[in-house]
GUVO-651111 format. One line per field, with one value per residue (C-alpha): residue in one letter; residue number from 0; x, y, z. Coordinates in nm, 4 decimals, decimal comma. Example, Ala and Ser with C-alpha at 12.3 -4.5 7.8 and 13.67 -1.06 7.14 Angstrom:
# GUVO-651111
residuo	c(a	s)
num	c(0	1)
x	c(1,2300	1,3670)
y	c(-0,4500	-0,1060)
z	c(0,7800	0,7140)
This chain:
# GUVO-651111
residuo	c(m	t	s	i	d	g	l	g	a	s	s	a	f	a	a	a	q	y	g	l	q	s	a	s	d	g	i	s	q	a	s	a	n	i	a	q	r	t	a	e	d	a	i	a	p	a	q	p	i	t	a	n	t	d	t	n	n	t	s	s	n	s	t	s	t	t	t	r	l	t	d	d	l	i	a	l	n	v	n	e	r	n	a	q	a	s	a	r	v	l	g	v	a	d	e	m	l	g	t	i	i	d	v	l	a)
num	c(0	1	2	3	4	5	6	7	8	9	10	11	12	13	14	15	16	17	18	19	20	21	22	23	24	25	26	27	28	29	30	31	32	33	34	35	36	37	38	39	40	41	42	43	44	45	46	47	48	49	50	51	52	53	54	55	56	57	58	59	60	61	62	63	64	65	66	67	68	69	70	71	72	73	74	75	76	77	78	79	80	81	82	83	84	85	86	87	88	89	90	91	92	93	94	95	96	97	98	99	100	101	102	103	104)
x	c(1,5561	1,8682	2,1878	2,5367	2,7233	2,4637	2,3735	2,1074	1,9702	1,6066	1,6727	1,8180	1,4929	1,2078	1,4571	1,3990	1,0268	0,9764	1,1617	0,9406	0,6454	0,6763	0,7670	0,5214	0,3352	0,4578	0,4151	0,0464	-0,0286	0,1874	0,0593	-0,2885	-0,2408	-0,1442	-0,4022	-0,6296	-0,4640	-0,5326	-0,9261	-0,9452	-0,7317	-0,9424	-1,3009	-1,2284	-1,2657	-1,0308	-0,9810	-0,9770	-0,7662	-0,9644	-0,7795	-0,4125	-0,4459	-0,6486	-0,4076	-0,1765	-0,4049	-0,4707	-0,1137	-0,0773	-0,3692	-0,1509	0,2078	0,0381	-0,1228	0,1995	0,3740	0,2048	0,2180	0,6139	0,6066	0,4079	0,6617	0,9275	0,7187	0,7369	1,1372	1,1905	1,0075	1,0846	1,4711	1,3957	1,2254	1,5163	1,7526	1,5544	1,5339	1,9490	1,9539	1,7133	1,9174	2,2242	2,0373	1,9617	2,3302	2,4940	2,2146	2,2446	2,6596	2,6083	2,4252	2,6950	2,9231	2,7381	2,6803)
y	c(-0,8088	-1,0551	-1,0625	-0,9680	-1,0397	-1,3573	-1,2185	-1,0519	-0,6266	-0,6894	-0,9839	-0,7027	-0,4569	-0,7172	-0,7827	-0,3706	-0,3839	-0,7548	-0,5381	-0,2222	-0,3545	-0,5710	-0,2930	-0,0566	-0,3496	-0,4046	0,0278	-0,0370	-0,2318	-0,1192	0,2181	0,0572	-0,1387	0,1914	0,3681	0,0703	0,0842	0,4400	0,4350	0,1400	0,3465	0,6839	0,4608	0,2634	0,3926	0,4706	0,1609	0,2959	0,1023	-0,0435	-0,3187	-0,4464	-0,7758	-0,4827	-0,3473	-0,6564	-0,7277	-0,3473	-0,3684	-0,6822	-0,5254	-0,2100	-0,3227	-0,5521	-0,2910	-0,0784	-0,3990	-0,4380	-0,0716	-0,0883	-0,4004	-0,2113	0,0943	-0,1152	-0,3091	-0,0038	0,1787	-0,1764	-0,1506	0,1893	0,0326	-0,1972	0,0079	0,2249	-0,0694	-0,1210	0,2315	0,2047	-0,1644	0,0580	0,3268	0,0788	-0,0597	0,2005	0,3396	-0,0569	-0,0478	0,3139	0,2167	-0,1523	0,0621	0,3548	0,0656	-0,0856	0,2253)
z	c(-2,5594	-2,6417	-2,3693	-2,4327	-2,1779	-2,0764	-1,7465	-1,9937	-1,8708	-1,9144	-1,5877	-1,3713	-1,5060	-1,3685	-1,0439	-1,0027	-1,1233	-0,8008	-0,5570	-0,6641	-0,6936	-0,3656	-0,1193	-0,2650	-0,1666	0,1510	0,2326	0,1195	0,3873	0,6479	0,6326	0,6184	0,9494	1,1415	0,9905	1,1276	1,4719	1,4868	1,3736	1,6888	1,9148	1,8782	1,9002	2,1671	2,5012	2,7906	3,0417	3,3937	3,6464	3,9367	4,0674	4,0286	3,8147	3,6010	3,5939	3,4691	3,1750	3,0537	3,0458	2,8286	2,5781	2,5478	2,5316	2,2121	2,0653	2,0866	2,0271	1,6709	1,6248	1,6285	1,4271	1,1407	1,1709	1,1423	0,8495	0,7338	0,7612	0,5665	0,3091	0,2617	0,2355	-0,0018	-0,2676	-0,2518	-0,3320	-0,5981	-0,7737	-0,7061	-0,8830	-1,1807	-1,1594	-1,2263	-1,4914	-1,6855	-1,6895	-1,8346	-2,0182	-2,1824	-2,1506	-2,4035	-2,6179	-2,6078	-2,7115	-2,9969	-3,1727)
């Protein structure tokens, strides 16, 4: 594809495609992490609370798991937004190409 104005429509399509692929990879990774943590939580037996020192240790593990789950959920949301933005770039590039074709035809 040749460039009309020096910027090139193909670079917009390539950027959108790369963004969608990166977002898809990020969504897949975050989803896999969430599924793995959910499966591990289902298999692991409940931790009994016996003493004050054990309570602090159990609380720390619970907080760490919750933090990782929260991080994965945030990554899922961020990648969703990235996919939406890349889809918008693709739409604008498509409109731009249509306009260029209409002007040149």
